[in-house]
VMD Tcl script that builds the backbone (N, CA, C; Angstrom):
set m [mol new atoms 474]
animate dup $m
set s [atomselect $m all]
$s set {name element resname resid chain x y z} {
  {N N MET 1 A -48.719 18.502 26.169}
  {CA C MET 1 A -47.646 17.764 26.781}
  {C C MET 1 A -46.408 17.835 25.873}
  {N N GLU 2 A -45.265 18.059 26.447}
  {CA C GLU 2 A -44.034 18.173 25.673}
  {C C GLU 2 A -43.470 16.791 25.356}
  {N N ARG 3 A -42.857 16.712 24.196}
  {CA C ARG 3 A -42.167 15.476 23.858}
  {C C ARG 3 A -40.807 15.467 24.544}
  {N N ALA 4 A -40.260 14.287 24.753}
  {CA C ALA 4 A -38.972 14.182 25.443}
  {C C ALA 4 A -37.855 14.790 24.600}
  {N N MET 5 A -37.953 14.708 23.273}
  {CA C MET 5 A -36.899 15.230 22.400}
  {C C MET 5 A -36.882 16.755 22.370}
  {N N ASP 6 A -37.982 17.396 22.729}
  {CA C ASP 6 A -38.019 18.855 22.706}
  {C C ASP 6 A -37.086 19.461 23.739}
  {N N ASN 7 A -36.809 18.723 24.809}
  {CA C ASN 7 A -35.891 19.231 25.830}
  {C C ASN 7 A -34.440 19.182 25.358}
  {N N PHE 8 A -34.132 18.287 24.432}
  {CA C PHE 8 A -32.774 18.115 23.926}
  {C C PHE 8 A -32.783 18.177 22.405}
  {N N PRO 9 A -33.024 19.356 21.818}
  {CA C PRO 9 A -33.147 19.419 20.363}
  {C C PRO 9 A -31.919 18.941 19.598}
  {N N PRO 10 A -30.715 19.237 20.068}
  {CA C PRO 10 A -29.586 18.791 19.247}
  {C C PRO 10 A -29.177 17.338 19.482}
  {N N LEU 11 A -29.932 16.585 20.288}
  {CA C LEU 11 A -29.523 15.216 20.593}
  {C C LEU 11 A -29.429 14.353 19.339}
  {N N LEU 12 A -30.433 14.383 18.493}
  {CA C LEU 12 A -30.396 13.578 17.270}
  {C C LEU 12 A -29.267 14.035 16.359}
  {N N SER 13 A -29.065 15.331 16.269}
  {CA C SER 13 A -27.978 15.826 15.422}
  {C C SER 13 A -26.622 15.377 15.963}
  {N N TRP 14 A -26.452 15.382 17.285}
  {CA C TRP 14 A -25.197 14.905 17.870}
  {C C TRP 14 A -25.016 13.406 17.627}
  {N N LEU 15 A -26.095 12.641 17.738}
  {CA C LEU 15 A -26.002 11.199 17.477}
  {C C LEU 15 A -25.583 10.932 16.030}
  {N N LEU 16 A -26.203 11.635 15.090}
  {CA C LEU 16 A -25.816 11.472 13.682}
  {C C LEU 16 A -24.368 11.877 13.466}
  {N N TYR 17 A -23.995 12.986 14.074}
  {CA C TYR 17 A -22.632 13.499 13.911}
  {C C TYR 17 A -21.604 12.521 14.467}
  {N N LEU 18 A -21.806 12.039 15.696}
  {CA C LEU 18 A -20.849 11.113 16.312}
  {C C LEU 18 A -20.815 9.775 15.583}
  {N N LEU 19 A -21.971 9.315 15.124}
  {CA C LEU 19 A -22.003 8.080 14.336}
  {C C LEU 19 A -21.214 8.266 13.035}
  {N N GLY 20 A -21.364 9.425 12.420}
  {CA C GLY 20 A -20.594 9.716 11.209}
  {C C GLY 20 A -19.093 9.731 11.474}
  {N N LEU 21 A -18.686 10.331 12.597}
  {CA C LEU 21 A -17.254 10.313 12.943}
  {C C LEU 21 A -16.756 8.895 13.185}
  {N N CYS 22 A -17.592 8.067 13.816}
  {CA C CYS 22 A -17.213 6.667 14.027}
  {C C CYS 22 A -17.049 5.943 12.692}
  {N N PHE 23 A -17.952 6.199 11.766}
  {CA C PHE 23 A -17.847 5.580 10.438}
  {C C PHE 23 A -16.572 6.044 9.739}
  {N N LEU 24 A -16.265 7.323 9.840}
  {CA C LEU 24 A -15.035 7.817 9.224}
  {C C LEU 24 A -13.810 7.193 9.874}
  {N N GLY 25 A -13.852 6.998 11.182}
  {CA C GLY 25 A -12.756 6.331 11.870}
  {C C GLY 25 A -12.615 4.883 11.437}
  {N N CYS 26 A -13.741 4.211 11.228}
  {CA C CYS 26 A -13.695 2.816 10.754}
  {C C CYS 26 A -13.131 2.729 9.341}
  {N N GLU 27 A -13.360 3.751 8.552}
  {CA C GLU 27 A -12.857 3.750 7.170}
  {C C GLU 27 A -11.333 3.690 7.138}
  {N N ILE 28 A -10.701 4.212 8.155}
  {CA C ILE 28 A -9.239 4.170 8.216}
  {C C ILE 28 A -8.757 2.736 8.300}
  {N N PHE 29 A -9.436 1.918 9.080}
  {CA C PHE 29 A -8.990 0.558 9.311}
  {C C PHE 29 A -9.625 -0.454 8.376}
  {N N VAL 30 A -10.762 -0.125 7.785}
  {CA C VAL 30 A -11.445 -1.005 6.832}
  {C C VAL 30 A -11.692 -0.198 5.561}
  {N N PRO 31 A -10.660 -0.028 4.739}
  {CA C PRO 31 A -10.831 0.808 3.552}
  {C C PRO 31 A -11.774 0.162 2.541}
  {N N GLY 32 A -12.388 0.987 1.753}
  {CA C GLY 32 A -13.295 0.503 0.734}
  {C C GLY 32 A -14.153 1.621 0.188}
  {N N GLY 33 A -14.347 2.659 0.987}
  {CA C GLY 33 A -15.049 3.823 0.501}
  {C C GLY 33 A -16.479 3.966 0.973}
  {N N VAL 34 A -17.220 2.864 1.050}
  {CA C VAL 34 A -18.645 2.960 1.380}
  {C C VAL 34 A -18.833 3.481 2.799}
  {N N ILE 35 A -18.101 2.929 3.736}
  {CA C ILE 35 A -18.235 3.348 5.135}
  {C C ILE 35 A -17.855 4.821 5.273}
  {N N GLY 36 A -16.800 5.240 4.576}
  {CA C GLY 36 A -16.372 6.629 4.641}
  {C C GLY 36 A -17.387 7.588 4.054}
  {N N VAL 37 A -18.001 7.215 2.943}
  {CA C VAL 37 A -19.013 8.078 2.318}
  {C C VAL 37 A -20.232 8.193 3.222}
  {N N VAL 38 A -20.666 7.071 3.796}
  {CA C VAL 38 A -21.804 7.103 4.715}
  {C C VAL 38 A -21.460 7.966 5.929}
  {N N GLY 39 A -20.245 7.817 6.458}
  {CA C GLY 39 A -19.818 8.634 7.590}
  {C C GLY 39 A -19.794 10.111 7.256}
  {N N PHE 40 A -19.319 10.438 6.070}
  {CA C PHE 40 A -19.281 11.837 5.639}
  {C C PHE 40 A -20.688 12.431 5.592}
  {N N PHE 41 A -21.637 11.687 5.015}
  {CA C PHE 41 A -23.007 12.193 4.925}
  {C C PHE 41 A -23.683 12.257 6.297}
  {N N LEU 42 A -23.334 11.342 7.198}
  {CA C LEU 42 A -23.880 11.420 8.548}
  {C C LEU 42 A -23.360 12.651 9.285}
  {N N VAL 43 A -22.081 12.965 9.087}
  {CA C VAL 43 A -21.523 14.180 9.693}
  {C C VAL 43 A -22.235 15.404 9.139}
  {N N LEU 44 A -22.405 15.454 7.827}
  {CA C LEU 44 A -23.131 16.583 7.230}
  {C C LEU 44 A -24.577 16.656 7.719}
  {N N ALA 45 A -25.216 15.500 7.856}
  {CA C ALA 45 A -26.597 15.483 8.334}
  {C C ALA 45 A -26.675 15.993 9.777}
  {N N GLY 46 A -25.723 15.609 10.594}
  {CA C GLY 46 A -25.713 16.082 11.975}
  {C C GLY 46 A -25.534 17.585 12.057}
  {N N ILE 47 A -24.612 18.122 11.265}
  {CA C ILE 47 A -24.396 19.573 11.253}
  {C C ILE 47 A -25.625 20.279 10.678}
  {N N GLY 48 A -26.159 19.757 9.610}
  {CA C GLY 48 A -27.333 20.365 8.987}
  {C C GLY 48 A -28.551 20.334 9.889}
  {N N LEU 49 A -28.752 19.210 10.570}
  {CA C LEU 49 A -29.906 19.096 11.462}
  {C C LEU 49 A -29.781 20.056 12.647}
  {N N SER 50 A -28.568 20.238 13.139}
  {CA C SER 50 A -28.407 21.163 14.272}
  {C C SER 50 A -28.654 22.603 13.838}
  {N N THR 51 A -28.290 22.956 12.621}
  {CA C THR 51 A -28.607 24.318 12.165}
  {C C THR 51 A -30.098 24.451 11.874}
  {N N TYR 52 A -30.724 23.397 11.386}
  {CA C TYR 52 A -32.165 23.421 11.131}
  {C C TYR 52 A -32.946 23.589 12.432}
  {N N GLU 53 A -32.427 22.969 13.499}
  {CA C GLU 53 A -33.093 23.048 14.799}
  {C C GLU 53 A -32.706 24.306 15.560}
  {N N SER 54 A -32.012 25.213 14.914}
  {CA C SER 54 A -31.558 26.471 15.505}
  {C C SER 54 A -30.592 26.265 16.667}
  {N N ALA 55 A -29.857 25.179 16.641}
  {CA C ALA 55 A -28.824 24.930 17.646}
  {C C ALA 55 A -27.492 25.351 17.024}
  {N N TYR 56 A -27.329 26.644 16.845}
  {CA C TYR 56 A -26.171 27.160 16.126}
  {C C TYR 56 A -24.861 26.915 16.863}
  {N N LEU 57 A -24.891 26.973 18.182}
  {CA C LEU 57 A -23.682 26.714 18.948}
  {C C LEU 57 A -23.212 25.277 18.735}
  {N N ALA 58 A -24.167 24.343 18.727}
  {CA C ALA 58 A -23.825 22.935 18.480}
  {C C ALA 58 A -23.277 22.773 17.066}
  {N N ALA 59 A -23.867 23.454 16.092}
  {CA C ALA 59 A -23.400 23.352 14.708}
  {C C ALA 59 A -21.980 23.890 14.572}
  {N N ILE 60 A -21.719 25.028 15.231}
  {CA C ILE 60 A -20.367 25.597 15.164}
  {C C ILE 60 A -19.378 24.673 15.838}
  {N N LEU 61 A -19.744 24.116 16.980}
  {CA C LEU 61 A -18.860 23.180 17.668}
  {C C LEU 61 A -18.590 21.951 16.808}
  {N N MET 62 A -19.618 21.436 16.144}
  {CA C MET 62 A -19.437 20.277 15.263}
  {C C MET 62 A -18.500 20.614 14.104}
  {N N MET 63 A -18.661 21.785 13.523}
  {CA C MET 63 A -17.791 22.164 12.405}
  {C C MET 63 A -16.342 22.312 12.853}
  {N N VAL 64 A -16.130 22.913 14.023}
  {CA C VAL 64 A -14.765 23.075 14.522}
  {C C VAL 64 A -14.141 21.714 14.806}
  {N N VAL 65 A -14.912 20.825 15.449}
  {CA C VAL 65 A -14.396 19.485 15.727}
  {C C VAL 65 A -14.107 18.750 14.420}
  {N N THR 66 A -14.971 18.917 13.427}
  {CA C THR 66 A -14.756 18.262 12.134}
  {C C THR 66 A -13.493 18.775 11.466}
  {N N ILE 67 A -13.267 20.046 11.548}
  {CA C ILE 67 A -12.081 20.625 10.911}
  {C C ILE 67 A -10.801 20.175 11.614}
  {N N VAL 68 A -10.891 19.863 12.904}
  {CA C VAL 68 A -9.710 19.426 13.651}
  {C C VAL 68 A -9.589 17.906 13.673}
  {N N VAL 69 A -10.688 17.193 13.952}
  {CA C VAL 69 A -10.635 15.747 14.170}
  {C C VAL 69 A -10.371 14.971 12.886}
  {N N ILE 70 A -11.054 15.298 11.815}
  {CA C ILE 70 A -10.901 14.512 10.584}
  {C C ILE 70 A -9.482 14.596 10.036}
  {N N PRO 71 A -8.867 15.776 9.915}
  {CA C PRO 71 A -7.469 15.782 9.464}
  {C C PRO 71 A -6.525 15.085 10.438}
  {N N THR 72 A -6.795 15.185 11.727}
  {CA C THR 72 A -5.949 14.500 12.708}
  {C C THR 72 A -6.035 12.994 12.521}
  {N N LEU 73 A -7.239 12.471 12.353}
  {CA C LEU 73 A -7.391 11.039 12.100}
  {C C LEU 73 A -6.706 10.623 10.809}
  {N N PHE 74 A -6.828 11.446 9.789}
  {CA C PHE 74 A -6.203 11.133 8.508}
  {C C PHE 74 A -4.679 11.062 8.644}
  {N N PHE 75 A -4.075 12.056 9.281}
  {CA C PHE 75 A -2.619 12.058 9.416}
  {C C PHE 75 A -2.143 10.967 10.360}
  {N N TYR 76 A -2.925 10.630 11.370}
  {CA C TYR 76 A -2.572 9.522 12.249}
  {C C TYR 76 A -2.560 8.213 11.460}
  {N N ALA 77 A -3.589 7.998 10.657}
  {CA C ALA 77 A -3.653 6.775 9.856}
  {C C ALA 77 A -2.538 6.739 8.826}
  {N N LEU 78 A -2.253 7.875 8.224}
  {CA C LEU 78 A -1.183 7.931 7.230}
  {C C LEU 78 A 0.159 7.597 7.863}
  {N N ARG 79 A 0.379 8.076 9.067}
  {CA C ARG 79 A 1.626 7.792 9.767}
  {C C ARG 79 A 1.730 6.321 10.134}
  {N N ARG 80 A 0.591 5.685 10.455}
  {CA C ARG 80 A 0.613 4.271 10.833}
  {C C ARG 80 A 0.918 3.360 9.656}
  {N N VAL 81 A 0.432 3.716 8.480}
  {CA C VAL 81 A 0.609 2.827 7.336}
  {C C VAL 81 A 1.808 3.183 6.471}
  {N N SER 82 A 2.410 4.329 6.693}
  {CA C SER 82 A 3.543 4.705 5.846}
  {C C SER 82 A 4.818 4.034 6.326}
  {N N LEU 83 A 5.734 3.895 5.414}
  {CA C LEU 83 A 7.012 3.258 5.685}
  {C C LEU 83 A 7.973 4.302 6.232}
  {N N HIS 84 A 8.443 4.091 7.447}
  {CA C HIS 84 A 9.298 5.081 8.091}
  {C C HIS 84 A 10.776 4.883 7.772}
  {N N ASN 85 A 11.190 3.669 7.653}
  {CA C ASN 85 A 12.603 3.388 7.413}
  {C C ASN 85 A 12.855 3.140 5.937}
  {N N GLU 86 A 13.976 3.619 5.489}
  {CA C GLU 86 A 14.384 3.365 4.116}
  {C C GLU 86 A 14.961 1.964 4.039}
  {N N LEU 87 A 14.560 1.227 3.041}
  {CA C LEU 87 A 15.088 -0.113 2.852}
  {C C LEU 87 A 16.363 -0.012 2.028}
  {N N SER 88 A 17.492 -0.001 2.711}
  {CA C SER 88 A 18.762 0.136 2.011}
  {C C SER 88 A 19.746 -0.897 2.526}
  {N N ARG 89 A 20.823 -1.031 1.810}
  {CA C ARG 89 A 21.860 -1.977 2.223}
  {C C ARG 89 A 22.494 -1.576 3.549}
  {N N ASP 90 A 22.519 -0.271 3.830}
  {CA C ASP 90 A 23.078 0.197 5.104}
  {C C ASP 90 A 22.291 -0.339 6.294}
  {N N HIS 91 A 20.995 -0.571 6.102}
  {CA C HIS 91 A 20.136 -1.091 7.169}
  {C C HIS 91 A 19.968 -2.605 7.076}
  {N N GLY 92 A 20.754 -3.273 6.224}
  {CA C GLY 92 A 20.708 -4.726 6.134}
  {C C GLY 92 A 19.720 -5.281 5.136}
  {N N PHE 93 A 19.100 -4.440 4.320}
  {CA C PHE 93 A 18.128 -4.921 3.348}
  {C C PHE 93 A 18.823 -5.257 2.042}
  {N N THR 94 A 18.507 -6.404 1.489}
  {CA C THR 94 A 18.987 -6.777 0.158}
  {C C THR 94 A 17.784 -7.165 -0.680}
  {N N GLU 95 A 17.885 -6.969 -1.971}
  {CA C GLU 95 A 16.774 -7.250 -2.872}
  {C C GLU 95 A 16.474 -8.731 -2.960}
  {N N GLY 96 A 17.416 -9.518 -2.771}
  {CA C GLY 96 A 17.251 -10.955 -2.893}
  {C C GLY 96 A 18.605 -11.592 -2.655}
  {N N GLN 97 A 18.711 -12.823 -3.030}
  {CA C GLN 97 A 19.958 -13.522 -2.828}
  {C C GLN 97 A 20.977 -13.002 -3.831}
  {N N GLU 98 A 22.048 -12.438 -3.314}
  {CA C GLU 98 A 23.116 -11.954 -4.185}
  {C C GLU 98 A 23.969 -13.148 -4.602}
  {N N ASN 99 A 24.171 -13.278 -5.868}
  {CA C ASN 99 A 24.948 -14.399 -6.405}
  {C C ASN 99 A 26.224 -13.894 -7.074}
  {N N LEU 100 A 26.904 -12.949 -6.432}
  {CA C LEU 100 A 28.096 -12.355 -7.024}
  {C C LEU 100 A 29.211 -13.380 -7.205}
  {N N ASP 101 A 29.209 -14.430 -6.391}
  {CA C ASP 101 A 30.252 -15.450 -6.518}
  {C C ASP 101 A 30.095 -16.275 -7.795}
  {N N LEU 102 A 28.968 -16.142 -8.491}
  {CA C LEU 102 A 28.751 -16.896 -9.728}
  {C C LEU 102 A 29.325 -16.206 -10.963}
  {N N LEU 103 A 29.782 -14.972 -10.831}
  {CA C LEU 103 A 30.318 -14.247 -11.994}
  {C C LEU 103 A 31.399 -15.064 -12.680}
  {N N GLY 104 A 31.257 -15.205 -13.996}
  {CA C GLY 104 A 32.240 -15.933 -14.789}
  {C C GLY 104 A 31.999 -17.423 -14.886}
  {N N HIS 105 A 31.075 -17.984 -14.112}
  {CA C HIS 105 A 30.806 -19.417 -14.177}
  {C C HIS 105 A 30.158 -19.774 -15.514}
  {N N VAL 106 A 30.450 -20.976 -15.958}
  {CA C VAL 106 A 29.897 -21.462 -17.222}
  {C C VAL 106 A 28.916 -22.587 -16.902}
  {N N GLY 107 A 27.761 -22.558 -17.555}
  {CA C GLY 107 A 26.758 -23.592 -17.377}
  {C C GLY 107 A 26.011 -23.796 -18.680}
  {N N HIS 108 A 24.848 -24.416 -18.599}
  {CA C HIS 108 A 24.066 -24.640 -19.821}
  {C C HIS 108 A 22.604 -24.294 -19.554}
  {N N THR 109 A 21.928 -23.881 -20.621}
  {CA C THR 109 A 20.528 -23.489 -20.511}
  {C C THR 109 A 19.642 -24.727 -20.459}
  {N N LEU 110 A 18.625 -24.676 -19.625}
  {CA C LEU 110 A 17.663 -25.772 -19.535}
  {C C LEU 110 A 16.414 -25.468 -20.358}
  {N N SER 111 A 16.198 -24.186 -20.623}
  {CA C SER 111 A 15.059 -23.756 -21.438}
  {C C SER 111 A 15.563 -22.670 -22.377}
  {N N PRO 112 A 14.823 -22.399 -23.449}
  {CA C PRO 112 A 15.230 -21.291 -24.315}
  {C C PRO 112 A 15.167 -19.970 -23.545}
  {N N LEU 113 A 16.101 -19.097 -23.780}
  {CA C LEU 113 A 16.113 -17.777 -23.147}
  {C C LEU 113 A 15.553 -16.788 -24.154}
  {N N ARG 114 A 14.343 -16.280 -23.872}
  {CA C ARG 114 A 13.658 -15.374 -24.804}
  {C C ARG 114 A 13.201 -14.098 -24.126}
  {N N PRO 115 A 13.849 -13.286 -23.536}
  {CA C PRO 115 A 15.268 -13.340 -23.176}
  {C C PRO 115 A 15.498 -13.985 -21.816}
  {N N SER 116 A 14.427 -14.357 -21.076}
  {CA C SER 116 A 14.664 -14.991 -19.780}
  {C C SER 116 A 14.313 -16.465 -19.851}
  {N N GLY 117 A 14.874 -17.194 -18.920}
  {CA C GLY 117 A 14.632 -18.624 -18.863}
  {C C GLY 117 A 15.401 -19.225 -17.700}
  {N N THR 118 A 15.707 -20.530 -17.817}
  {CA C THR 118 A 16.376 -21.251 -16.738}
  {C C THR 118 A 17.692 -21.829 -17.244}
  {N N ALA 119 A 18.701 -21.714 -16.388}
  {CA C ALA 119 A 20.006 -22.292 -16.717}
  {C C ALA 119 A 20.531 -23.007 -15.478}
  {N N GLU 120 A 21.473 -23.919 -15.707}
  {CA C GLU 120 A 22.057 -24.676 -14.608}
  {C C GLU 120 A 23.546 -24.376 -14.519}
  {N N PHE 121 A 23.978 -24.056 -13.293}
  {CA C PHE 121 A 25.391 -23.790 -13.016}
  {C C PHE 121 A 25.777 -24.602 -11.794}
  {N N GLU 122 A 26.800 -25.428 -11.937}
  {CA C GLU 122 A 27.309 -26.258 -10.846}
  {C C GLU 122 A 26.198 -27.076 -10.188}
  {N N GLY 123 A 25.299 -27.610 -10.999}
  {CA C GLY 123 A 24.246 -28.487 -10.499}
  {C C GLY 123 A 23.043 -27.769 -9.900}
  {N N ARG 124 A 23.017 -26.445 -9.924}
  {CA C ARG 124 A 21.881 -25.690 -9.378}
  {C C ARG 124 A 21.190 -24.912 -10.485}
  {N N ARG 125 A 19.860 -24.836 -10.410}
  {CA C ARG 125 A 19.064 -24.109 -11.406}
  {C C ARG 125 A 18.913 -22.656 -10.973}
  {N N TYR 126 A 18.997 -21.764 -11.945}
  {CA C TYR 126 A 18.822 -20.335 -11.703}
  {C C TYR 126 A 17.954 -19.752 -12.807}
  {N N SER 127 A 17.170 -18.744 -12.440}
  {CA C SER 127 A 16.460 -17.952 -13.440}
  {C C SER 127 A 17.454 -16.944 -13.978}
  {N N VAL 128 A 17.597 -16.894 -15.293}
  {CA C VAL 128 A 18.597 -16.023 -15.905}
  {C C VAL 128 A 17.963 -15.217 -17.027}
  {N N VAL 129 A 18.677 -14.171 -17.420}
  {CA C VAL 129 A 18.253 -13.312 -18.518}
  {C C VAL 129 A 19.414 -13.233 -19.495}
  {N N SER 130 A 19.110 -13.417 -20.788}
  {CA C SER 130 A 20.183 -13.327 -21.768}
  {C C SER 130 A 20.541 -11.858 -21.988}
  {N N GLU 131 A 21.793 -11.618 -22.295}
  {CA C GLU 131 A 22.283 -10.244 -22.443}
  {C C GLU 131 A 21.580 -9.515 -23.581}
  {N N SER 132 A 21.442 -10.150 -24.718}
  {CA C SER 132 A 20.823 -9.430 -25.822}
  {C C SER 132 A 20.023 -10.347 -26.740}
  {N N ASP 133 A 20.600 -11.447 -27.158}
  {CA C ASP 133 A 19.929 -12.267 -28.166}
  {C C ASP 133 A 19.216 -13.460 -27.538}
  {N N LEU 134 A 18.445 -14.149 -28.364}
  {CA C LEU 134 A 17.749 -15.350 -27.919}
  {C C LEU 134 A 18.728 -16.508 -27.911}
  {N N ILE 135 A 18.618 -17.336 -26.885}
  {CA C ILE 135 A 19.525 -18.476 -26.748}
  {C C ILE 135 A 18.664 -19.725 -26.633}
  {N N ASP 136 A 18.977 -20.752 -27.427}
  {CA C ASP 136 A 18.216 -22.002 -27.404}
  {C C ASP 136 A 18.561 -22.814 -26.157}
  {N N ALA 137 A 17.762 -23.851 -25.913}
  {CA C ALA 137 A 18.021 -24.757 -24.797}
  {C C ALA 137 A 19.266 -25.591 -25.080}
  {N N ASP 138 A 19.919 -26.062 -24.034}
  {CA C ASP 138 A 21.123 -26.903 -24.095}
  {C C ASP 138 A 22.295 -26.206 -24.766}
  {N N GLU 139 A 22.431 -24.908 -24.559}
  {CA C GLU 139 A 23.597 -24.173 -25.042}
  {C C GLU 139 A 24.406 -23.721 -23.853}
  {N N ARG 140 A 25.717 -23.605 -24.072}
  {CA C ARG 140 A 26.612 -23.171 -22.996}
  {C C ARG 140 A 26.526 -21.652 -22.862}
  {N N VAL 141 A 26.427 -21.191 -21.585}
  {CA C VAL 141 A 26.352 -19.771 -21.289}
  {C C VAL 141 A 27.282 -19.454 -20.129}
  {N N THR 142 A 27.682 -18.198 -20.066}
  {CA C THR 142 A 28.495 -17.731 -18.945}
  {C C THR 142 A 27.806 -16.555 -18.278}
  {N N ILE 143 A 27.994 -16.436 -16.978}
  {CA C ILE 143 A 27.382 -15.340 -16.227}
  {C C ILE 143 A 28.266 -14.114 -16.359}
  {N N ILE 144 A 27.666 -13.019 -16.866}
  {CA C ILE 144 A 28.448 -11.809 -17.098}
  {C C ILE 144 A 28.127 -10.687 -16.111}
  {N N LYS 145 A 26.945 -10.749 -15.500}
  {CA C LYS 145 A 26.561 -9.668 -14.587}
  {C C LYS 145 A 25.490 -10.176 -13.632}
  {N N VAL 146 A 25.539 -9.685 -12.377}
  {CA C VAL 146 A 24.517 -9.990 -11.381}
  {C C VAL 146 A 24.047 -8.663 -10.793}
  {N N GLU 147 A 22.730 -8.409 -10.891}
  {CA C GLU 147 A 22.123 -7.201 -10.316}
  {C C GLU 147 A 21.001 -7.635 -9.390}
  {N N GLY 148 A 21.241 -7.598 -8.096}
  {CA C GLY 148 A 20.235 -8.051 -7.141}
  {C C GLY 148 A 19.995 -9.531 -7.318}
  {N N ASN 149 A 18.796 -9.908 -7.696}
  {CA C ASN 149 A 18.505 -11.318 -7.919}
  {C C ASN 149 A 18.421 -11.655 -9.406}
  {N N ARG 150 A 18.818 -10.731 -10.261}
  {CA C ARG 150 A 18.824 -10.986 -11.711}
  {C C ARG 150 A 20.219 -11.386 -12.152}
  {N N ILE 151 A 20.284 -12.477 -12.881}
  {CA C ILE 151 A 21.551 -12.999 -13.392}
  {C C ILE 151 A 21.523 -12.873 -14.905}
  {N N PHE 152 A 22.511 -12.161 -15.452}
  {CA C PHE 152 A 22.607 -11.962 -16.896}
  {C C PHE 152 A 23.663 -12.910 -17.458}
  {N N VAL 153 A 23.319 -13.520 -18.589}
  {CA C VAL 153 A 24.218 -14.508 -19.202}
  {C C VAL 153 A 24.472 -14.142 -20.670}
  {N N ARG 154 A 25.539 -14.724 -21.194}
  {CA C ARG 154 A 25.906 -14.563 -22.601}
  {C C ARG 154 A 26.292 -15.957 -23.128}
  {N N ARG 155 A 25.948 -16.203 -24.391}
  {CA C ARG 155 A 26.278 -17.479 -25.033}
  {C C ARG 155 A 27.791 -17.621 -25.127}
  {N N VAL 156 A 28.273 -18.822 -24.848}
  {CA C VAL 156 A 29.703 -19.111 -24.960}
  {C C VAL 156 A 29.952 -19.641 -26.367}
  {N N ASP 157 A 30.826 -18.977 -27.095}
  {CA C ASP 157 A 31.184 -19.456 -28.424}
  {C C ASP 157 A 32.218 -20.561 -28.280}
  {N N THR 158 A 31.934 -21.699 -28.916}
  {CA C THR 158 A 32.866 -22.844 -28.801}
  {C C THR 158 A 33.771 -22.939 -29.975}
}
mol reanalyze $m
mol bondsrecalc $m
mol representation Tube
mol addrep $m
């Protein structure tokens, strides 16, 4: 009596192969490596089993699909997660709150600047960076430069 699987020798190999492709597809959305490695070995097992069972046409078809499908999935996923637009001022992007109107203002440090710390200007606290040297707390400073959200200060000589 014949077994049911003898009528469809490449069935198990196709199941392993398709399951492996599904695992590889899941790896795109759930990165971590384990699912992808298991999927890779399932694909290899499916191709290997089909050649072992002398289903060479199925093995060739699996290899061709693998050579086409896996890179297509990879480039599709890469396109989905990559940044398409440049983040520039022309497109309305700024690094943070620009405080250019503070240039030249005089305030006092609330913490020592080694070289960064906190200073107060016109009743508001700002994170600042000293231009070069260390500045103690409760010293007068002036804003000399603003780059994005970084405010550079210099000690005011009295």
